VORO-284239 format. One record per residue: residue number from 1; residue in three letters; x, y, z of N, C-alpha, C, O in turn. Coordinates in steps of 0.2 Angstrom, whole numbers, plus 5000, padded with zeros to 4 digits. Each point is the difference from the previous one (the first is absolute). Last residue first. Layout:
NUM	Ala	X	Y	Z	X	Y	Z	X	Y	Z	X	Y	Z
...
END
This chain:
289	Unk	5486	5318	5538	5000	5000	4994	5003	4993	4998	5001	4998	4994
288	Unk	4988	5010	5031	5003	4998	4996	5000	5000	4992	4994	4999	4998
287	Unk	4993	5019	5016	5000	4994	4998	5006	4996	4995	5000	5001	4994
286	Unk	4993	5020	5030	5002	5000	4993	5000	4991	4998	5000	4996	5005
285	Unk	4989	5016	5013	4998	5001	4997	5002	4995	4993	4996	4998	4995
284	Unk	5015	5009	5025	4997	4994	4999	4996	4997	4997	4999	4994	5000
283	Unk	5013	5027	4998	5004	4996	4998	4995	4993	5003	5000	4995	4996
282	Unk	4991	5023	5012	4999	5000	4991	5006	4995	4997	4999	4998	4994
281	Unk	4998	5004	5030	4992	5001	4998	5004	4998	4992	4999	4994	4997
280	Unk	5018	5016	5013	5001	4992	5001	4991	4996	4998	5000	4995	4997
279	Unk	5005	5029	5001	5005	4996	4996	4999	4993	5001	4999	4996	4996
278	Unk	4988	5018	5017	4996	5000	4992	5005	4996	4997	4998	4995	4997
277	Unk	5011	5010	5026	4995	4995	4999	4995	4999	4993	4998	4994	4998
276	Unk	5020	5020	5006	5000	4995	5000	4995	4995	5001	4999	4995	4997
275	Unk	4996	5029	5002	5004	4997	4994	5003	4992	4999	4999	4997	4995
274	Unk	4992	5012	5025	4993	5000	4995	5008	4997	4993	5002	4994	4999
273	Unk	5012	5013	5016	4993	4994	5004	4995	4999	4997	4999	4994	5000
272	Unk	5013	5027	4996	5004	4992	4998	4998	4993	4999	5000	4996	4996
271	Unk	4990	5027	5011	4998	4997	4995	5005	4995	4998	4998	4996	4996
270	Unk	5003	5011	5029	4997	5002	4997	4999	4996	4991	4998	4994	5000
269	Unk	5025	5003	5017	4990	5000	5000	5000	5004	4995	5004	5003	4997
268	Unk	5018	4996	5008	4999	4992	4999	4990	4999	5002	4996	4995	5001
267	Unk	5016	5027	5009	5003	4996	4994	4997	4992	5001	4999	4996	5005
266	Unk	4985	5026	4998	5005	4997	5003	5004	4994	4998	4997	4996	4996
265	Unk	4987	5022	4990	5000	4995	5002	5004	4998	5004	5005	5000	4996
264	Unk	4988	5024	4998	5005	4995	4998	4999	4994	5004	5001	5000	5006
263	Unk	4977	5013	4990	5005	5002	5000	5007	4995	4998	5000	4996	4995
262	Unk	4976	5003	4999	5001	5008	5004	5007	5004	5002	5002	5006	5001
261	Unk	4988	4977	4976	5004	5000	5007	4999	5007	5004	5001	5006	4998
260	Unk	4986	4977	4982	5000	5006	5003	5006	5002	5007	4999	4997	5005
259	Unk	4996	4982	4972	4998	5005	5007	5000	5004	5001	4999	5003	4995
258	Unk	5000	4977	4983	5000	5007	5002	4997	5000	5007	4995	4998	5001
257	Unk	5017	4984	4989	4996	5000	5002	5001	5008	5004	5004	5003	5004
256	Unk	5007	4979	4977	4999	5008	4999	4993	4999	5007	4995	4998	4998
255	Unk	5024	4987	4989	4996	5000	5007	5002	5006	5002	5005	5002	5002
254	Unk	4997	4987	4973	5003	5005	5003	4994	4999	5005	4994	4999	4998
253	Unk	5014	4985	4984	4995	5001	5006	5002	5004	5005	5004	4998	5004
252	Unk	5008	4996	4968	4996	5002	5007	4996	5000	5003	4995	5000	4996
251	Unk	5008	4987	4985	5003	5006	5001	4998	4999	5009	4998	4997	5004
250	Unk	4998	4984	4977	5005	5000	5003	5004	5008	5001	5006	5001	4999
249	Unk	4972	4982	4993	5003	5007	5002	5005	4999	5004	5000	4996	5005
248	Unk	4986	4988	4984	5006	4999	4998	5002	5008	5002	5004	5003	4996
247	Unk	4975	4987	5006	5000	5003	4994	5007	5001	5001	5001	5005	4996
246	Unk	4992	4984	5021	4999	4996	4993	5000	5003	4993	5000	4998	4994
245	Unk	5004	5014	5028	5006	4994	4999	4997	4994	4993	5003	4997	4995
244	Unk	4983	5020	5013	5006	5004	4996	5005	4995	5000	5003	5000	4995
243	Unk	4976	4992	5017	5000	5003	4992	5006	5003	4998	5001	4999	4994
242	Unk	5002	4995	5027	4999	4994	4996	4998	5003	4992	5003	5000	4995
241	Unk	4999	5017	5023	5008	4997	4999	4999	4994	4994	5004	5000	4996
240	Unk	4973	5009	5012	5006	5004	4997	5004	4998	4996	5000	4999	4994
239	Unk	4988	4991	5023	4998	4995	4992	5002	5007	4996	4999	5000	4994
238	Unk	5008	5000	5028	5003	4994	4998	4996	4999	4993	5002	4996	4996
237	Unk	4992	5022	5014	5011	5002	4999	4999	4993	4996	5000	5000	4994
236	Unk	4977	5013	5013	5002	4993	4999	5008	5001	4996	5002	5002	4994
235	Unk	4988	5017	5025	5002	4998	4992	5001	4992	5001	5002	4998	5005
234	Unk	4990	5014	5013	4996	4998	4998	5001	5001	4993	4996	5001	4996
233	Unk	5023	4999	5026	4991	5005	4996	4997	4994	4998	5001	4995	5003
232	Unk	5021	5001	5005	4996	5002	5005	4992	5005	4999	4996	5004	5003
231	Unk	5022	4986	4982	4999	4996	5005	4995	5000	5006	4998	4996	5004
230	Unk	5020	5023	4987	4996	4993	4996	4999	4996	5004	5004	4999	5005
229	Unk	4995	5022	5007	5004	4997	4997	4998	4995	4996	4995	4997	5001
228	Unk	4989	5025	4997	5004	4994	5006	5005	4995	4998	5001	4999	4994
227	Unk	4981	5028	5005	5007	4992	4996	5002	4997	5004	5001	5002	5006
226	Unk	4983	5014	5001	4997	4994	4994	5005	4999	4997	4999	4996	4995
225	Unk	5001	5018	5023	5004	4996	5001	4996	4994	4995	4999	4994	5001
224	Unk	4997	5030	5006	4996	4995	5005	5004	4993	4998	4999	4995	5004
223	Unk	5008	5024	4986	5003	5001	5006	4997	4994	5004	5003	4998	5005
222	Unk	4993	5002	4972	5005	4996	5001	5005	5002	5008	5005	4997	5002
221	Unk	4971	5011	4989	5002	4994	5000	5006	4997	5003	4999	4996	5005
220	Unk	4998	5028	4992	5000	4997	5007	4997	4992	5001	4998	4998	5006
219	Unk	5010	5011	4973	5005	5004	5006	4998	4997	5006	5003	4998	5004
218	Unk	4985	5002	4978	5003	4997	4998	5006	4997	5008	5002	4994	5002
217	Unk	4973	5014	5002	5006	5004	4994	5004	4994	5000	4999	4995	5004
216	Unk	4976	4999	5007	5006	5002	5002	5003	5004	4993	4996	5002	4996
215	Unk	4983	4991	5003	4998	4999	5004	5007	5005	5005	5000	5004	5005
214	Unk	4993	4988	4974	5003	5004	4999	4998	5004	5007	4999	5006	5001
213	Unk	5000	4972	4988	4994	5003	5002	4999	5008	5000	4996	5003	4997
212	Unk	5024	4982	5001	4996	5001	4993	4995	5005	5002	4999	5005	4997
211	Unk	5015	4991	5018	5004	5005	4998	4994	5000	4991	4999	5005	4996
210	Unk	4995	4981	5023	4998	5005	5001	5005	5003	4997	5001	5004	5004
209	Unk	5003	4976	4990	4992	5000	4999	4999	5008	5002	4996	5002	4996
208	Unk	5024	4991	5012	5000	5001	4990	4992	5003	5000	4999	5006	4999
207	Unk	5007	4984	5023	5000	5005	5000	5001	5005	4992	4999	5006	4999
206	Unk	4996	4972	5004	4995	5001	5005	5002	5010	5001	4996	5004	5001
205	Unk	5019	4979	4987	4993	5003	4996	4995	5004	5004	4997	5004	4997
204	Unk	5028	4993	5007	4996	4998	5001	4993	5003	4998	4997	5005	5002
203	Unk	5029	4986	4986	4991	5005	5002	4998	4998	5005	5000	4994	5001
202	Unk	5028	5002	4987	4991	4995	5003	4996	5006	5002	5003	5005	5001
201	Unk	5020	4997	4980	4997	5003	5008	4993	4997	5001	4995	5001	4996
200	Unk	5025	4997	4985	4996	4998	5004	5000	5002	5006	5004	4999	5004
199	Unk	5001	5007	4971	5003	5002	5007	4994	4996	5003	4994	5000	4998
198	Unk	5016	4992	4978	4996	4999	5005	5003	5003	5006	5005	4998	5002
197	Unk	5001	5007	4968	5002	4997	5008	4993	5000	5002	4995	5003	4997
196	Unk	5003	4994	4982	5006	4999	4999	5005	5001	5010	5004	4996	5003
195	Unk	4972	4995	4982	5004	5001	5006	5004	5002	5000	5004	4995	4998
194	Unk	4983	4997	4985	5000	5006	4999	5007	5002	5006	5005	5002	4999
193	Unk	4983	4975	4998	5006	5004	4997	5001	5006	4995	5001	5001	4995
192	Unk	4984	4993	5019	5005	4995	5005	5006	5004	4993	5004	5005	5001
191	Unk	4970	5002	5001	5003	5001	4997	5010	4998	5003	5004	5005	5002
190	Unk	4975	4984	5004	4998	5002	4993	5006	5006	4998	5001	4999	4994
189	Unk	5000	4991	5026	4998	4994	4996	4999	5004	4992	5001	4999	4994
188	Unk	5001	5015	5023	5007	4998	5001	4998	4994	4994	5003	5001	4995
187	Unk	4978	5009	5013	5003	5005	4997	5008	4997	4998	5003	5004	4996
186	Unk	4987	4984	5017	4993	4999	4994	5005	5003	4997	5003	4996	4996
185	Unk	5005	5006	5026	5001	4996	4998	4995	4998	4990	5002	4996	4996
184	Unk	4992	5024	5018	5009	5000	4998	5002	4993	4997	5001	4999	4994
183	Unk	4977	5013	5005	5000	4995	5004	5008	5000	4997	5002	4999	4995
182	Unk	4989	5025	5008	5002	4995	4994	5001	4991	5006	5003	5000	5006
181	Unk	4991	5026	4999	4997	4996	5000	5001	4994	4996	4995	4998	4996
180	Unk	5018	5021	5014	4999	5001	4994	4993	4997	4999	4996	5004	4997
179	Unk	5018	4990	5019	4996	5007	5001	4998	5002	4995	4998	5005	5002
178	Unk	5015	4975	4996	4994	4998	5003	4995	5008	5002	4993	5000	5000
177	Unk	5028	5004	4988	4994	4994	4996	4994	5000	5005	4995	5003	4999
176	Unk	5025	5004	5012	4995	5005	4997	4994	4997	4994	4994	5002	5000
175	Unk	5019	4984	5013	4996	5005	5003	4995	5006	4996	4994	5001	4999
174	Unk	5024	4982	4989	4992	4998	5007	4998	5002	5004	4996	4996	5003
173	Unk	5019	5009	4975	4999	5004	5005	4995	4998	5006	4997	5004	5004
172	Unk	5017	4990	4971	4993	5000	5003	5003	4998	5008	5004	4996	5002
171	Unk	5003	5015	4974	5002	5002	5009	4992	4997	5002	4994	5002	4999
170	Unk	5012	4996	4973	4995	5000	5007	5005	4998	5006	5003	4994	5000
169	Unk	5002	5016	4975	5000	4994	5002	4996	5005	5007	4999	5006	5001
168	Unk	4998	5001	4971	5003	5001	5010	4998	4995	5003	4995	4997	4999
167	Unk	4998	5009	4977	5005	4995	5001	5003	5001	5008	5006	4998	5003
166	Unk	4968	5010	4989	5007	5001	5001	5004	4996	4999	4997	4994	4999
165	Unk	4979	5002	5005	5001	5008	4995	5004	5002	4998	4999	5006	4997
164	Unk	4993	4978	5021	4997	4998	4993	5002	5005	4995	4997	5000	4994
163	Unk	5013	5003	5026	5002	4994	4998	4999	4999	4994	5004	4999	4995
162	Unk	4985	5020	5016	5006	5002	5000	5004	4993	4995	5002	5002	4995
161	Unk	4976	4995	5013	5001	5004	4995	5006	5002	4997	5000	4999	4994
160	Unk	4996	4990	5026	4999	4996	4995	5001	5002	4994	5003	4997	4996
159	Unk	4998	5018	5024	5006	4994	4998	5000	4995	4992	5004	4999	4996
158	Unk	4977	5014	5009	5006	5004	5000	5005	4995	4999	5003	4998	4995
157	Unk	4981	4993	5017	4996	5001	4994	5006	5003	4995	5002	4997	4996
156	Unk	5001	5000	5027	5002	4993	4996	4999	5001	4993	5003	4997	4996
155	Unk	5002	5026	5020	4994	4994	4998	5004	4993	4998	5006	4999	4998
154	Unk	5009	5023	5001	4999	4997	5007	4994	4993	4999	5003	4995	5001
153	Unk	5010	5025	4985	4999	4990	4998	4998	4999	5009	5005	4999	5004
152	Unk	5004	5024	4995	4992	5000	4994	4998	4991	4998	4995	4998	4996
151	Unk	5015	5009	5031	4999	5001	4991	4996	4998	4995	4995	4997	5000
150	Unk	5002	4998	5024	5001	5008	4998	5002	5001	4994	4997	5003	4997
149	Unk	5008	4975	5010	4994	5002	5002	5000	5008	5000	5006	5002	5002
148	Unk	5007	4979	4983	5001	5004	5006	4995	5002	5001	4996	5001	4995
147	Unk	5015	4981	4989	4994	5004	4999	5000	5002	5007	5002	4995	5004
146	Unk	5016	5001	4980	4999	5000	5004	4997	5003	5004	5001	5005	5002
145	Unk	5010	4987	4974	4995	5005	5003	5001	4996	5007	5002	4995	5001
144	Unk	5020	5004	4983	4993	4995	5002	4996	5003	5005	5002	5000	5006
143	Unk	5022	5000	4978	4997	5002	5003	4993	4998	5004	4999	4994	4999
142	Unk	5028	5002	4993	4992	4996	5001	4996	5004	5003	5000	5000	5006
141	Unk	5025	5002	4981	4994	5002	5006	4997	4996	4998	5000	4997	4995
140	Unk	5018	5007	4989	5001	4993	5002	4996	5002	5010	5002	4998	5005
139	Unk	4998	5016	4978	5005	5005	5004	5001	4992	5003	5004	5000	5005
138	Unk	4977	5004	4982	5009	5002	4991	5003	4998	5007	5004	4995	4997
137	Unk	4977	5003	5014	5001	4996	4996	5008	4999	4995	5004	4996	4998
136	Unk	4985	5022	5014	5002	4996	5005	5003	4993	4996	5006	4997	5001
135	Unk	4981	5018	4988	5007	5004	5002	5003	4992	5002	5003	4996	4997
134	Unk	4975	5000	4998	5005	5001	4994	5007	5002	5003	5005	4997	4998
133	Unk	4979	5006	5017	5002	4991	5000	5004	4999	4995	5005	4996	5000
132	Unk	4985	5026	5000	5006	4998	5006	5002	4994	5001	5006	4999	5002
131	Unk	4976	5008	4983	5005	5004	5000	5007	4999	5002	5005	5000	4997
130	Unk	4974	4989	5005	5004	4995	4997	5007	5004	4997	5004	4998	4996
129	Unk	4981	5014	5021	5003	4994	5004	5003	4997	4994	5006	4998	5001
128	Unk	4984	5022	4992	5006	4999	5005	5003	4995	5001	5006	5000	4998
127	Unk	4972	4997	4992	5008	5004	4994	5005	5000	5003	5004	4996	4998
126	Unk	4975	5001	5013	5004	4994	5000	5005	5000	4996	5004	4995	5000
125	Unk	4987	5026	5009	5003	4995	5004	5003	4991	4997	5005	4997	5002
124	Unk	4982	5023	4984	5006	5001	5005	5004	4996	5003	5006	5000	5000
123	Unk	4974	4993	4996	5002	4998	4995	5007	5003	5002	5005	4996	5001
122	Unk	4980	5009	5016	5003	4992	4998	5002	5000	4995	5002	4994	5000
121	Unk	4991	5027	5002	5004	4998	5005	5004	4991	4999	5005	4998	4998
120	Unk	4975	5009	4988	5007	5006	4996	5005	4998	5007	5005	4998	4997
119	Unk	4974	4994	5008	5004	4995	4997	5004	5004	4996	5004	4996	4997
118	Unk	4992	5010	5027	4995	5000	4994	5005	4997	4994	5006	4999	5000
117	Unk	4999	5001	5029	5001	5001	4992	4995	4999	4999	4995	4997	5003
116	Unk	5006	5011	5022	4997	4996	4996	5002	5001	4993	4997	5004	4997
115	Unk	5018	5002	5026	4997	5002	4994	4995	4995	4996	5003	4995	4999
114	Unk	5005	5001	5027	5003	4999	4993	4994	5006	4996	4995	5001	5003
113	Unk	5014	4991	5027	4995	5003	4994	5005	5000	4992	5006	5001	5000
112	Unk	5005	4993	5021	4993	5001	5004	4994	5000	4994	4994	4998	5001
111	Unk	5031	4999	4999	4998	4994	4996	4992	5002	5005	4997	4995	5002
110	Unk	5021	5027	4993	4999	4993	5003	4998	4994	4996	5001	5000	4994
109	Unk	5002	5023	4999	5006	4999	5003	4999	4995	5005	5005	4998	5003
108	Unk	4985	5002	4972	4999	5004	5005	5005	4999	5005	5005	4996	4998
107	Unk	4995	4998	4978	5002	5005	5000	5000	5006	5009	5003	5006	5002
106	Unk	4994	4969	4991	4993	5005	4997	5002	5006	4998	4997	5004	4997
105	Unk	5017	4974	4997	5000	5007	5005	4994	5003	5000	4997	5002	4994
104	Unk	5011	4976	4999	4997	5003	4996	4997	5006	5006	4994	4999	5003
103	Unk	5028	4980	4999	4991	5004	5002	4999	5004	4997	5006	5002	4998
102	Unk	5014	4978	4997	4997	5005	4998	4995	5002	5006	4997	4995	5002
101	Unk	5027	4994	4997	4993	4998	5004	4994	5006	4999	4999	5004	5005
100	Unk	5025	4984	4983	4997	5006	5002	4992	5000	5001	4996	4999	4996
99	Unk	5026	4983	5004	4995	5001	5000	4997	5007	5000	5001	5003	5005
98	Unk	5021	4987	4998	4999	5000	4992	4991	5000	4998	4998	4999	4994
97	Unk	5026	5006	5022	4994	5002	4999	4997	5000	4994	5002	5004	4995
96	Unk	5021	5006	5013	4999	4994	4999	4992	5002	4998	4998	5005	4998
95	Unk	5020	5011	5005	4998	4999	5005	4997	4993	5002	5001	4997	5005
94	Unk	5006	5016	4976	5007	5000	5002	4996	4993	5009	5003	4995	5003
93	Unk	4981	5008	4978	5006	4999	4997	5008	4999	5006	5005	4996	4999
92	Unk	4972	5013	5008	4999	4994	4998	5007	4996	4997	5002	4995	5002
91	Unk	4993	5027	4997	5005	4999	5009	5000	4990	5000	5004	4996	5003
90	Unk	4985	5017	4975	5009	5001	5003	5002	4998	5007	5006	5000	5002
89	Unk	4972	4997	4993	5003	4999	4998	5008	4997	4997	5003	4995	4998
88	Unk	4982	5024	5013	5000	4994	5007	5003	4994	4994	5004	4997	5004
87	Unk	4993	5020	4980	5005	5004	5008	4999	4993	5004	5005	4996	4998
86	Unk	4983	5004	4987	5004	4997	4996	5004	5004	5006	5004	4996	5002
85	Unk	4976	5005	5001	5001	4993	5002	5007	4999	4997	5003	4994	5001
84	Unk	4990	5029	4999	5002	5000	5006	5001	4990	5000	5004	4997	5004
83	Unk	4988	5011	4977	5008	5005	5000	5001	4997	5008	5006	4999	5002
82	Unk	4971	4996	4991	5007	4993	4996	5007	5004	5002	5006	4997	5001
81	Unk	4970	5012	5005	5003	4996	5003	5007	4999	4997	5006	5001	5003
80	Unk	4978	5021	4990	5003	4992	4999	5004	4997	5004	5006	5003	5000
79	Unk	4972	5014	4998	5004	4998	5004	5004	4996	4997	4997	4994	4998
78	Unk	4983	5014	4996	5005	5007	5001	5006	4997	5001	5005	5004	4999
77	Unk	4975	4983	5000	5004	5001	4993	5006	5003	4998	5003	5000	4995
76	Unk	4990	4985	5026	4999	5007	4999	5002	5003	4993	5006	5001	4999
75	Unk	4991	4977	5016	4996	5001	4995	4999	5008	4999	4995	5003	4999
74	Unk	5024	4988	5013	4999	4996	4992	4994	5001	4997	5000	4999	4994
73	Unk	5019	5005	5027	4991	5002	4999	5001	4998	4991	5005	5000	4996
72	Unk	5009	4986	5024	5000	5004	4994	4994	5005	4997	4994	4997	5000
71	Unk	5024	4989	5020	4992	5003	5000	5003	5003	4994	5006	5002	4999
70	Unk	5005	4977	5011	5001	5002	4995	4993	5006	4999	4996	4998	4998
69	Unk	5021	4982	5017	4991	5001	4999	5002	5009	4997	5005	5003	5003
68	Unk	5016	4979	4989	4997	5005	5004	4992	5002	5001	4996	5000	4995
67	Unk	5027	4978	5005	4996	5006	4994	4997	5005	5007	5001	4999	5006
66	Unk	5013	4982	5000	4996	4998	4997	4996	5005	4993	4998	4999	4995
65	Unk	5027	4995	5018	4996	5008	5000	4993	4994	4993	5001	4996	4996
64	Unk	5018	4996	5024	5000	5000	4993	4992	5005	5001	4996	5001	5005
63	Unk	5023	4995	5016	4993	4999	4995	5001	5002	4993	5005	5003	4997
62	Unk	5011	5001	5024	5001	4992	4995	4991	4999	4997	4998	4995	5000
61	Unk	5010	5027	5011	4995	4995	5005	5004	4990	4997	5001	4995	5004
60	Unk	5008	5026	4985	5001	4999	5009	4999	4996	5001	5004	4995	5002
59	Unk	4987	5008	4978	5008	4997	5001	4999	4998	5006	4998	4995	5002
58	Unk	4989	5023	4993	4995	4993	5001	5007	4994	4999	4999	4994	5003
57	Unk	5006	5027	4997	4996	4998	5008	4997	4995	4998	4998	4996	5004
56	Unk	5014	5012	4978	5003	4997	5004	4997	4998	5008	5002	4995	5004
55	Unk	4987	5014	4975	5002	4990	5001	5005	5001	5005	5002	4994	5002
54	Unk	4988	5027	4997	4995	4995	5002	5002	4992	4998	4998	4995	5002
53	Unk	5017	5023	4991	5000	5001	5008	4994	4995	5004	5000	4998	5006
52	Unk	5003	5007	4970	5009	4995	5004	4995	4998	5007	4999	4995	5003
51	Unk	4985	5018	4985	5001	4991	4999	5005	4998	5004	5001	4996	5004
50	Unk	4986	5026	5007	5006	4999	4992	5001	4992	5000	5001	4996	5005
49	Unk	4982	5011	5010	4998	5002	4994	5009	4998	4992	5001	4998	4994
48	Unk	4993	4991	5033	5006	5007	4997	4994	5000	4993	4997	4994	4999
47	Unk	4990	4993	5017	5006	5001	5000	5002	5003	4994	4995	5002	4996
46	Unk	4984	5004	5012	5003	4999	5005	5008	4996	4999	5004	5002	5005
45	Unk	4983	5014	4977	5004	5001	5007	5001	4995	5005	5003	5003	5005
44	Unk	4978	4991	4982	5004	5003	4996	5007	5003	5008	5000	4999	5006
43	Unk	4988	4976	4997	4998	5007	4996	5004	5005	5002	5004	5000	5005
42	Unk	5003	4972	4993	4994	5006	5006	5001	5008	4995	5004	5002	4996
41	Unk	5006	4976	4996	5003	5007	5002	4997	5005	5002	5000	5006	4999
40	Unk	4998	4965	5002	4999	5004	4998	5003	5007	5000	5004	5001	5004
39	Unk	5008	4977	5002	4997	5003	5002	4996	5005	4996	5005	5003	4997
38	Unk	5011	4972	5009	4997	5004	4994	4996	5007	5004	4998	4998	5006
37	Unk	5009	4982	5004	5006	5002	4996	4999	5004	4995	5005	5001	4996
36	Unk	4985	4988	5032	4998	5004	4993	5008	5000	4995	5005	4999	5003
35	Unk	4993	4993	5022	4999	4996	4995	4999	5003	4994	5001	4996	4996
34	Unk	4999	5014	5026	4995	4992	5002	5002	4999	4991	4995	4999	4997
33	Unk	5019	5019	5008	5000	4996	5006	4993	4995	4998	5001	4995	5003
32	Unk	5001	5020	4978	5006	4996	5001	5001	4995	5009	5003	4995	5000
31	Unk	4980	5022	4998	5001	4995	4996	5005	4997	4997	4998	4995	4997
30	Unk	5006	5020	5017	4995	4998	5004	4998	4992	4996	5001	4994	5001
29	Unk	5013	5025	4991	5004	4996	5006	4997	4995	5002	5003	4995	5002
28	Unk	4986	5020	4985	5003	4997	4994	5005	4995	5006	5002	4994	4998
27	Unk	4984	5021	5014	4998	4997	4996	5002	4993	4995	4997	4994	5000
26	Unk	5018	5024	5012	4993	4998	5005	4996	4994	4996	5001	4994	5001
25	Unk	5012	5021	4986	5004	4996	5004	4998	4996	5005	5002	4994	5000
24	Unk	4983	5023	4988	5004	4995	4997	5005	4996	5003	4999	4994	4998
23	Unk	4984	5021	5016	5004	4999	4997	5002	4991	4996	4999	4994	5002
22	Unk	4977	5016	5009	5006	4995	5001	5006	5002	4995	4998	4999	4994
21	Unk	4980	5016	5012	5002	4998	4996	5006	4997	5001	5005	5004	5000
20	Unk	4970	5002	5012	5007	5000	5000	5003	4995	4994	4997	4994	4999
19	Unk	4982	5017	4992	5002	4996	5007	5007	5000	5001	5005	5002	4996
18	Unk	4980	5007	4987	4998	4995	5000	5001	4997	5009	4997	4997	5004
17	Unk	5004	5027	4982	5001	4998	5008	4995	4993	5001	4994	5000	5002
16	Unk	5009	5003	4973	5003	5006	5004	4996	4999	5008	4995	4996	5000
15	Unk	5012	4984	4981	4993	5002	5002	5004	5005	5004	5005	4998	5003
14	Unk	5008	4986	4989	5000	5006	4995	4993	5005	5002	4999	5005	4997
13	Unk	5014	4973	5022	4995	5001	4992	4998	5009	4997	4998	5004	5005
12	Unk	5012	4974	5013	5002	5006	4996	4999	5001	4995	5001	4998	4995
11	Unk	4996	4983	5024	4995	5007	5001	5003	5006	4997	4999	5006	5003
10	Unk	5008	4971	4996	5003	5004	5006	4996	5007	5000	5002	5006	5003
9	Unk	4993	4981	4979	4997	4993	5006	5004	5005	5006	4998	4998	5006
8	Unk	5003	5014	4973	4995	5001	5002	4999	4996	5008	4996	5002	5004
7	Unk	5020	4994	4981	5005	5005	5005	4991	5001	5003	5001	5002	5006
6	Unk	5006	4974	4982	4997	5009	5001	5001	5002	5005	5001	4998	5005
5	Unk	5012	4978	4985	4995	5005	5004	4999	5005	4998	5005	5003	4997
4	Unk	4998	4972	4992	5000	5005	5001	4998	5006	5007	4995	5000	5003
3	Unk	5010	4972	4983	4996	5005	5003	5004	5004	5004	5006	4998	5002
2	Unk	4991	4980	4979	5002	5006	5002	4997	5004	5004	4993	5000	5000
1	Unk	5006	4972	4997	4997	5006	5001	5006	5007	5002	5003	5000	5005
END
């Protein structure tokens, strides 16, 4: 089992005013402390945008690069997302990374609401997803769609629509899919051969149900503790891992427990404890081959 870290597990997020943002040096060093060997790049600007500097800081912590979570507006016919994708792929060539985790940006500043797409918008979205997937393929990178609350691909029917009408892979984000109304185990069985990467987050469904009902915004639900360390919520990771193993999945499981911080944690405290718990739980689900 290949297991990597994501900076959001340490509260690092692209949303303005999300909370206290820990430094790359501390986050990456803590990933190594618990035994992780790879990381996603995190939100734009957290790591240096210059490819060489980005590569240097990752190498300094003896980590490999998995790739990046990449927001792109793909439903607007007047906006071409491919040039920005190509710039990110330039950084991949220098800093490493094999997976572009693609989210369908709504154009809003946070994940608390989104516009509604008409058929023309859906046609544009699907075409642009395939254009990006083909651009990535030409450069040896795997593009996958990340179902994400507050983006244009949020709910399970939207996920199916994208997968059934494009060639893009799937980022199996167990938390966002749960919030989007999916039976994650059933969806994994249906699309196991399309899964490029797993974002492993456990979910307290009592809080997720309040989000789905409109009682909480995304930010409020995260602050309330909607996401838990792997094994401490309601996601059936044993079934998911077994299904992917049977399908021959060899990609990364990325520890991704969305949290918000109000301050810098004391040394050896804070997110590192949850990340270590998730890592140990996920390893326990691994099936010897």
